[in-house]
The first five atom37 places (N, CA, C, CB, O) and aatype in JSON, in Angstrom:
{
  "aatype": [12, 11, 1, 15, 6, 0, 6, 15, 9, 7, 3, 9, 10, 1, 16, 13, 9, 6, 16, 14, 3, 15, 1, 6, 5, 10, 2, 1, 5, 1, 19, 15, 18, 13, 17, 15, 1, 19, 19, 7, 14, 6, 19, 2, 1, 8, 16, 16, 1, 1, 18, 19, 6, 3, 1, 19, 10, 8, 19, 18, 9, 3, 15, 0, 0, 9, 11, 15, 6, 12, 0, 13, 0, 0, 2, 15, 10, 9, 11, 19, 10, 2, 2, 6, 19, 7, 0, 15, 19, 9, 3, 11, 9, 9, 13, 8],
  "atom_mask": [
    [1, 1, 1, 1, 1],
    [1, 1, 1, 1, 1],
    [1, 1, 1, 1, 1],
    [1, 1, 1, 1, 1],
    [1, 1, 1, 1, 1],
    [1, 1, 1, 1, 1],
    [1, 1, 1, 1, 1],
    [1, 1, 1, 1, 1],
    [1, 1, 1, 1, 1],
    [1, 1, 1, 0, 1],
    [1, 1, 1, 1, 1],
    [1, 1, 1, 1, 1],
    [1, 1, 1, 1, 1],
    [1, 1, 1, 1, 1],
    [1, 1, 1, 1, 1],
    [1, 1, 1, 1, 1],
    [1, 1, 1, 1, 1],
    [1, 1, 1, 1, 1],
    [1, 1, 1, 1, 1],
    [1, 1, 1, 1, 1],
    [1, 1, 1, 1, 1],
    [1, 1, 1, 1, 1],
    [1, 1, 1, 1, 1],
    [1, 1, 1, 1, 1],
    [1, 1, 1, 1, 1],
    [1, 1, 1, 1, 1],
    [1, 1, 1, 1, 1],
    [1, 1, 1, 1, 1],
    [1, 1, 1, 1, 1],
    [1, 1, 1, 1, 1],
    [1, 1, 1, 1, 1],
    [1, 1, 1, 1, 1],
    [1, 1, 1, 1, 1],
    [1, 1, 1, 1, 1],
    [1, 1, 1, 1, 1],
    [1, 1, 1, 1, 1],
    [1, 1, 1, 1, 1],
    [1, 1, 1, 1, 1],
    [1, 1, 1, 1, 1],
    [1, 1, 1, 0, 1],
    [1, 1, 1, 1, 1],
    [1, 1, 1, 1, 1],
    [1, 1, 1, 1, 1],
    [1, 1, 1, 1, 1],
    [1, 1, 1, 1, 1],
    [1, 1, 1, 1, 1],
    [1, 1, 1, 1, 1],
    [1, 1, 1, 1, 1],
    [1, 1, 1, 1, 1],
    [1, 1, 1, 1, 1],
    [1, 1, 1, 1, 1],
    [1, 1, 1, 1, 1],
    [1, 1, 1, 1, 1],
    [1, 1, 1, 1, 1],
    [1, 1, 1, 1, 1],
    [1, 1, 1, 1, 1],
    [1, 1, 1, 1, 1],
    [1, 1, 1, 1, 1],
    [1, 1, 1, 1, 1],
    [1, 1, 1, 1, 1],
    [1, 1, 1, 1, 1],
    [1, 1, 1, 1, 1],
    [1, 1, 1, 1, 1],
    [1, 1, 1, 1, 1],
    [1, 1, 1, 1, 1],
    [1, 1, 1, 1, 1],
    [1, 1, 1, 1, 1],
    [1, 1, 1, 1, 1],
    [1, 1, 1, 1, 1],
    [1, 1, 1, 1, 1],
    [1, 1, 1, 1, 1],
    [1, 1, 1, 1, 1],
    [1, 1, 1, 1, 1],
    [1, 1, 1, 1, 1],
    [1, 1, 1, 1, 1],
    [1, 1, 1, 1, 1],
    [1, 1, 1, 1, 1],
    [1, 1, 1, 1, 1],
    [1, 1, 1, 1, 1],
    [1, 1, 1, 1, 1],
    [1, 1, 1, 1, 1],
    [1, 1, 1, 1, 1],
    [1, 1, 1, 1, 1],
    [1, 1, 1, 1, 1],
    [1, 1, 1, 1, 1],
    [1, 1, 1, 0, 1],
    [1, 1, 1, 1, 1],
    [1, 1, 1, 1, 1],
    [1, 1, 1, 1, 1],
    [1, 1, 1, 1, 1],
    [1, 1, 1, 1, 1],
    [1, 1, 1, 1, 1],
    [1, 1, 1, 1, 1],
    [1, 1, 1, 1, 1],
    [1, 1, 1, 1, 1],
    [1, 1, 1, 1, 1]
  ],
  "atom_positions": [
    [[114.55, 21.33, 134.52], [114.42, 22.75, 134.76], [112.94, 23.1, 134.76], [115.2, 23.57, 133.69], [112.2, 22.78, 133.82]],
    [[112.52, 23.75, 135.8], [111.12, 24.11, 135.94], [110.86, 25.46, 135.29], [110.71, 24.14, 137.42], [111.64, 26.4, 135.47]],
    [[109.8, 25.56, 134.55], [109.43, 26.82, 133.91], [108.77, 27.75, 134.93], [108.48, 26.58, 132.73], [108.01, 27.33, 135.8]],
    [[109.1, 29.01, 134.79], [108.47, 30.01, 135.66], [107.38, 30.73, 134.86], [109.52, 31.03, 136.21], [107.15, 30.42, 133.69]],
    [[106.74, 31.67, 135.5], [105.71, 32.44, 134.82], [106.29, 33.2, 133.64], [105.04, 33.4, 135.8], [107.39, 33.74, 133.71]],
    [[105.55, 33.25, 132.58], [105.99, 33.97, 131.39], [105.92, 35.47, 131.64], [105.12, 33.59, 130.16], [105.0, 35.97, 132.28]],
    [[106.92, 36.17, 131.13], [106.95, 37.63, 131.23], [106.91, 38.21, 129.83], [108.22, 38.13, 132.01], [107.45, 37.63, 128.88]],
    [[106.27, 39.35, 129.72], [106.24, 39.99, 128.4], [107.6, 40.63, 128.12], [105.1, 41.05, 128.32], [108.33, 40.98, 129.05]],
    [[107.92, 40.78, 126.88], [109.19, 41.4, 126.48], [109.26, 42.82, 127.0], [109.37, 41.37, 124.95], [110.33, 43.29, 127.4]],
    [[108.14, 43.53, 126.99], [108.1, 44.89, 127.51], [108.5, 44.95, 128.97], [0.0, 0.0, 0.0], [109.23, 45.86, 129.38]],
    [[108.01, 43.98, 129.78], [108.37, 43.95, 131.2], [109.86, 43.66, 131.39], [107.53, 42.89, 131.94], [110.5, 44.24, 132.26]],
    [[110.39, 42.77, 130.59], [111.81, 42.43, 130.68], [112.66, 43.64, 130.33], [112.15, 41.24, 129.76], [113.62, 43.94, 131.03]],
    [[112.33, 44.33, 129.24], [113.07, 45.52, 128.84], [112.95, 46.63, 129.88], [112.58, 46.02, 127.48], [113.94, 47.3, 130.18]],
    [[111.77, 46.82, 130.43], [111.56, 47.84, 131.45], [112.44, 47.56, 132.68], [110.08, 47.9, 131.85], [113.03, 48.47, 133.24]],
    [[112.52, 46.3, 133.08], [113.36, 45.92, 134.21], [114.82, 46.22, 133.92], [113.18, 44.43, 134.54], [115.54, 46.72, 134.79]],
    [[115.26, 45.93, 132.7], [116.64, 46.2, 132.31], [116.92, 47.7, 132.27], [116.94, 45.58, 130.95], [117.97, 48.15, 132.74]],
    [[116.01, 48.47, 131.71], [116.21, 49.91, 131.54], [116.16, 50.64, 132.88], [115.16, 50.48, 130.58], [116.78, 51.7, 133.02]],
    [[115.45, 50.11, 133.85], [115.3, 50.8, 135.13], [116.55, 50.77, 135.99], [114.16, 50.2, 135.88], [116.59, 51.46, 137.01]],
    [[117.56, 50.02, 135.64], [118.8, 50.06, 136.41], [119.47, 51.41, 136.16], [119.76, 48.87, 136.04], [119.41, 51.92, 135.04]],
    [[120.11, 51.99, 137.17], [120.69, 53.34, 137.01], [121.7, 53.44, 135.87], [121.37, 53.75, 138.3], [121.69, 54.43, 135.13]],
    [[122.56, 52.47, 135.71], [123.56, 52.53, 134.64], [122.91, 52.48, 133.27], [124.55, 51.39, 134.77], [123.32, 53.2, 132.35]],
    [[121.92, 51.64, 133.12], [121.23, 51.53, 131.84], [120.46, 52.8, 131.51], [120.29, 50.33, 131.84], [120.45, 53.25, 130.37]],
    [[119.81, 53.37, 132.51], [119.04, 54.59, 132.3], [119.97, 55.72, 131.88], [118.26, 54.96, 133.57], [119.64, 56.5, 130.98]],
    [[121.13, 55.82, 132.54], [122.09, 56.88, 132.2], [122.61, 56.7, 130.77], [123.27, 56.87, 133.2], [122.7, 57.68, 130.02]],
    [[122.95, 55.48, 130.39], [123.43, 55.22, 129.03], [122.34, 55.52, 128.01], [123.91, 53.75, 128.9], [122.62, 56.09, 126.95]],
    [[121.12, 55.15, 128.31], [120.0, 55.42, 127.4], [119.8, 56.92, 127.22], [118.71, 54.77, 127.92], [119.58, 57.38, 126.11]],
    [[119.88, 57.67, 128.31], [119.73, 59.13, 128.22], [120.84, 59.76, 127.4], [119.69, 59.75, 129.61], [120.59, 60.71, 126.66]],
    [[122.06, 59.26, 127.52], [123.16, 59.79, 126.69], [122.9, 59.52, 125.22], [124.51, 59.15, 127.11], [123.16, 60.38, 124.38]],
    [[122.38, 58.36, 124.9], [122.04, 58.04, 123.52], [120.9, 58.92, 123.02], [121.67, 56.57, 123.39], [120.88, 59.33, 121.86]],
    [[119.96, 59.2, 123.89], [118.82, 60.03, 123.51], [119.26, 61.46, 123.21], [117.77, 60.02, 124.61], [118.71, 62.09, 122.3]],
    [[120.24, 61.99, 123.97], [120.76, 63.33, 123.69], [121.34, 63.37, 122.28], [121.83, 63.74, 124.73], [121.08, 64.3, 121.52]],
    [[122.12, 62.36, 121.92], [122.7, 62.3, 120.58], [121.61, 62.21, 119.52], [123.65, 61.1, 120.46], [121.71, 62.83, 118.46]],
    [[120.57, 61.44, 119.8], [119.47, 61.29, 118.85], [118.72, 62.61, 118.66], [118.51, 60.19, 119.33], [118.39, 62.98, 117.54]],
    [[118.44, 63.31, 119.76], [117.66, 64.55, 119.69], [118.45, 65.71, 119.08], [117.19, 64.93, 121.06], [117.85, 66.72, 118.73]],
    [[119.76, 65.59, 118.95], [120.57, 66.66, 118.36], [120.01, 67.09, 117.02], [122.03, 66.21, 118.2], [119.82, 68.28, 116.77]],
    [[119.74, 66.12, 116.14], [119.26, 66.45, 114.79], [117.9, 67.15, 114.83], [119.16, 65.19, 113.93], [117.64, 68.02, 114.01]],
    [[117.05, 66.77, 115.75], [115.73, 67.39, 115.87], [115.85, 68.83, 116.39], [114.83, 66.56, 116.81], [115.12, 69.71, 115.95]],
    [[116.76, 69.06, 117.32], [116.89, 70.37, 117.96], [117.56, 71.38, 117.03], [117.68, 70.25, 119.25], [117.12, 72.52, 116.95]],
    [[118.63, 70.98, 116.34], [119.39, 71.94, 115.53], [118.86, 72.07, 114.1], [120.84, 71.54, 115.49], [119.18, 73.04, 113.42]],
    [[118.07, 71.13, 113.65], [117.51, 71.21, 112.31], [118.37, 70.52, 111.26], [0.0, 0.0, 0.0], [119.51, 70.14, 111.53]],
    [[117.82, 70.37, 110.05], [118.5, 69.59, 109.02], [119.78, 70.22, 108.49], [117.57, 69.37, 107.88], [120.72, 69.5, 108.14]],
    [[119.85, 71.54, 108.41], [121.04, 72.18, 107.84], [122.26, 71.96, 108.73], [120.8, 73.68, 107.65], [123.33, 71.58, 108.24]],
    [[122.12, 72.21, 110.01], [123.24, 72.0, 110.93], [123.54, 70.51, 111.04], [122.93, 72.59, 112.33], [124.7, 70.11, 111.08]],
    [[122.52, 69.69, 111.09], [122.72, 68.24, 111.19], [123.48, 67.71, 109.98], [121.38, 67.52, 111.33], [124.25, 66.76, 110.11]],
    [[123.27, 68.28, 108.83], [123.96, 67.85, 107.61], [125.47, 68.08, 107.74], [123.41, 68.62, 106.39], [126.26, 67.34, 107.15]],
    [[125.87, 69.07, 108.52], [127.29, 69.37, 108.72], [127.86, 68.72, 109.98], [127.5, 70.87, 108.79], [129.05, 68.86, 110.27]],
    [[127.03, 68.02, 110.71], [127.48, 67.3, 111.9], [127.98, 65.93, 111.48], [126.34, 67.18, 112.96], [127.24, 65.14, 110.91]],
    [[129.25, 65.66, 111.78], [129.84, 64.39, 111.35], [129.86, 63.35, 112.45], [131.24, 64.6, 110.84], [129.85, 62.15, 112.17]],
    [[129.89, 63.79, 113.7], [129.95, 62.86, 114.82], [129.47, 63.57, 116.08], [131.39, 62.3, 115.01], [129.66, 64.77, 116.23]],
    [[128.85, 62.81, 116.98], [128.44, 63.35, 118.27], [128.35, 62.22, 119.29], [127.08, 64.11, 118.16], [127.92, 61.11, 118.96]],
    [[128.76, 62.52, 120.52], [128.67, 61.55, 121.6], [128.74, 62.28, 122.93], [129.79, 60.49, 121.48], [129.21, 63.41, 123.01]],
    [[128.28, 61.62, 123.99], [128.29, 62.19, 125.33], [129.3, 61.41, 126.17], [126.87, 62.15, 125.99], [129.29, 60.17, 126.2]],
    [[130.17, 62.15, 126.85], [131.15, 61.54, 127.75], [131.32, 62.46, 128.96], [132.52, 61.31, 127.02], [131.62, 63.64, 128.81]],
    [[131.12, 61.92, 130.14], [131.27, 62.69, 131.39], [130.42, 63.96, 131.39], [132.73, 63.05, 131.6], [130.92, 65.04, 131.71]],
    [[129.16, 63.83, 131.03], [128.19, 64.93, 131.02], [128.55, 66.04, 130.03], [128.06, 65.52, 132.4], [128.06, 67.16, 130.15]],
    [[129.4, 65.74, 129.06], [129.79, 66.7, 128.02], [129.41, 66.11, 126.67], [131.33, 67.01, 128.08], [129.76, 64.98, 126.34]],
    [[128.67, 66.9, 125.89], [128.32, 66.5, 124.53], [129.42, 66.99, 123.59], [126.92, 67.08, 124.1], [129.69, 68.18, 123.5]],
    [[130.06, 66.05, 122.9], [131.09, 66.38, 121.92], [130.45, 66.32, 120.54], [132.32, 65.39, 122.03], [129.86, 65.31, 120.15]],
    [[130.56, 67.42, 119.8], [129.94, 67.51, 118.48], [131.0, 67.91, 117.47], [128.75, 68.53, 118.48], [131.7, 68.91, 117.64]],
    [[131.13, 67.12, 116.42], [132.07, 67.41, 115.34], [131.3, 68.01, 114.17], [132.85, 66.11, 114.9], [130.39, 67.38, 113.62]],
    [[131.67, 69.23, 113.8], [131.0, 69.95, 112.71], [132.05, 70.32, 111.67], [130.25, 71.23, 113.25], [133.13, 70.8, 112.01]],
    [[131.72, 70.08, 110.39], [132.69, 70.31, 109.33], [132.65, 71.72, 108.73], [132.48, 69.31, 108.23], [133.32, 71.98, 107.73]],
    [[131.88, 72.62, 109.32], [131.79, 74.0, 108.85], [132.19, 74.94, 109.98], [130.35, 74.32, 108.34], [131.58, 74.94, 111.05]],
    [[133.23, 75.74, 109.74], [133.7, 76.67, 110.76], [132.64, 77.7, 111.11], [134.97, 77.38, 110.29], [132.5, 78.07, 112.28]],
    [[131.89, 78.18, 110.13], [130.85, 79.19, 110.38], [129.75, 78.62, 111.27], [130.26, 79.69, 109.04], [129.32, 79.27, 112.22]],
    [[129.29, 77.43, 110.97], [128.23, 76.81, 111.78], [128.76, 76.48, 113.17], [127.68, 75.54, 111.1], [128.05, 76.65, 114.16]],
    [[129.99, 76.02, 113.25], [130.59, 75.71, 114.54], [130.63, 76.96, 115.43], [132.02, 75.14, 114.35], [130.35, 76.89, 116.63]],
    [[130.97, 78.08, 114.84], [131.03, 79.34, 115.58], [129.63, 79.75, 116.06], [131.63, 80.44, 114.7], [129.48, 80.18, 117.21]],
    [[128.64, 79.64, 115.21], [127.27, 79.98, 115.59], [126.75, 79.07, 116.69], [126.35, 79.9, 114.37], [126.09, 79.53, 117.62]],
    [[127.06, 77.79, 116.6], [126.61, 76.83, 117.61], [127.27, 77.11, 118.96], [126.92, 75.4, 117.15], [126.65, 76.91, 120.0]],
    [[128.51, 77.57, 118.95], [129.21, 77.88, 120.2], [128.48, 79.0, 120.95], [130.67, 78.28, 119.91], [128.41, 78.98, 122.17]],
    [[127.95, 79.97, 120.21], [127.21, 81.07, 120.84], [125.88, 80.58, 121.43], [126.96, 82.18, 119.83], [125.39, 81.14, 122.41]],
    [[125.32, 79.55, 120.84], [124.02, 79.04, 121.28], [124.14, 77.84, 122.22], [123.19, 78.66, 120.08], [123.13, 77.19, 122.51]],
    [[125.32, 77.54, 122.69], [125.56, 76.33, 123.47], [124.69, 76.24, 124.72], [127.02, 76.25, 123.87], [124.12, 75.19, 125.0]],
    [[124.58, 77.32, 125.48], [123.79, 77.28, 126.72], [122.32, 76.97, 126.46], [123.91, 78.6, 127.47], [121.71, 76.18, 127.17]],
    [[121.75, 77.59, 125.44], [120.35, 77.31, 125.14], [120.19, 75.89, 124.57], [119.8, 78.35, 124.15], [119.17, 75.24, 124.82]],
    [[121.16, 75.42, 123.81], [121.11, 74.05, 123.29], [121.13, 73.03, 124.42], [122.27, 73.8, 122.32], [120.43, 72.02, 124.37]],
    [[121.93, 73.29, 125.44], [122.0, 72.38, 126.59], [120.63, 72.29, 127.26], [123.07, 72.87, 127.61], [120.17, 71.19, 127.57]],
    [[119.99, 73.42, 127.47], [118.67, 73.43, 128.1], [117.64, 72.68, 127.27], [118.2, 74.86, 128.33], [116.88, 71.87, 127.8]],
    [[117.63, 72.94, 125.97], [116.64, 72.29, 125.1], [116.88, 70.78, 125.02], [116.7, 72.9, 123.68], [115.93, 70.01, 125.09]],
    [[118.13, 70.37, 124.88], [118.44, 68.93, 124.8], [118.07, 68.22, 126.1], [119.93, 68.72, 124.48], [117.48, 67.13, 126.07]],
    [[118.4, 68.81, 127.23], [118.03, 68.19, 128.51], [116.52, 68.12, 128.66], [118.63, 68.97, 129.67], [115.99, 67.14, 129.18]],
    [[115.8, 69.15, 128.21], [114.34, 69.13, 128.26], [113.77, 68.04, 127.36], [113.76, 70.49, 127.86], [112.81, 67.37, 127.75]],
    [[114.34, 67.86, 126.19], [113.86, 66.81, 125.27], [114.01, 65.42, 125.9], [114.64, 66.87, 123.94], [113.13, 64.58, 125.75]],
    [[115.12, 65.2, 126.59], [115.37, 63.9, 127.22], [114.54, 63.75, 128.49], [116.87, 63.74, 127.54], [114.14, 62.64, 128.84]],
    [[114.28, 64.86, 129.17], [113.52, 64.79, 130.4], [114.39, 64.57, 131.63], [0.0, 0.0, 0.0], [113.9, 64.19, 132.69]],
    [[115.7, 64.8, 131.47], [116.64, 64.65, 132.59], [117.85, 65.53, 132.33], [117.08, 63.15, 132.76], [118.11, 65.94, 131.19]],
    [[118.57, 65.83, 133.39], [119.79, 66.61, 133.24], [120.92, 65.65, 132.86], [120.13, 67.41, 134.55], [121.49, 64.98, 133.72]],
    [[121.24, 65.62, 131.58], [122.21, 64.65, 131.06], [123.54, 65.33, 130.74], [121.67, 63.94, 129.81], [124.61, 64.77, 131.0]],
    [[123.49, 66.54, 130.19], [124.7, 67.24, 129.8], [124.8, 68.59, 130.5], [124.75, 67.43, 128.27], [123.8, 69.24, 130.79]],
    [[126.05, 68.98, 130.76], [126.32, 70.29, 131.37], [127.09, 71.19, 130.45], [127.07, 70.13, 132.66], [127.16, 72.4, 130.68]],
    [[127.67, 70.63, 129.4], [128.56, 71.39, 128.51], [128.53, 70.77, 127.12], [130.01, 71.42, 129.07], [128.31, 69.57, 126.97]],
    [[128.77, 71.61, 126.11], [128.91, 71.13, 124.73], [130.27, 71.62, 124.22], [127.73, 71.65, 123.8], [130.6, 72.8, 124.35]],
    [[131.03, 70.71, 123.65], [132.3, 71.06, 123.04], [132.16, 70.79, 121.54], [133.5, 70.25, 123.67], [131.79, 69.7, 121.12]],
    [[132.47, 71.83, 120.76], [132.41, 71.69, 119.3], [133.82, 71.48, 118.76], [131.75, 72.95, 118.64], [134.74, 72.23, 119.09]],
    [[133.97, 70.47, 117.95], [135.27, 70.12, 117.36], [135.23, 70.41, 115.87], [135.63, 68.62, 117.62], [136.22, 70.2, 115.17]]
  ]
}
C-alpha cells in the first residue's frame, strides 16, 4: 500500500463537515447547544430535554409557568437561535 500525502486533522474534519448532511446535522446540534446561552441559566435549569426534528425545536420544560412564558417568546427565540447558528435551522418551537 502506497502512502499518500499527509493531511492535517483539521482538513479532514473540514472535508467531512462540508457535506450538506453533516452541515445540517451540526447546525441542529448547535441550536440545541445555544439554547442554554439564549434563554439563560434559570430557564435552562428547568429544561429537561431539547432536540431538533424536521426544522422544529422540541423543548421539554418542567415548569408550567416558564413553559407558558417561553411560548409567548417563541418567535423571537427562533430568530435569535438561527442568528446564533448563522443559518436558518428552525422554523418552529414546540414546548412539551
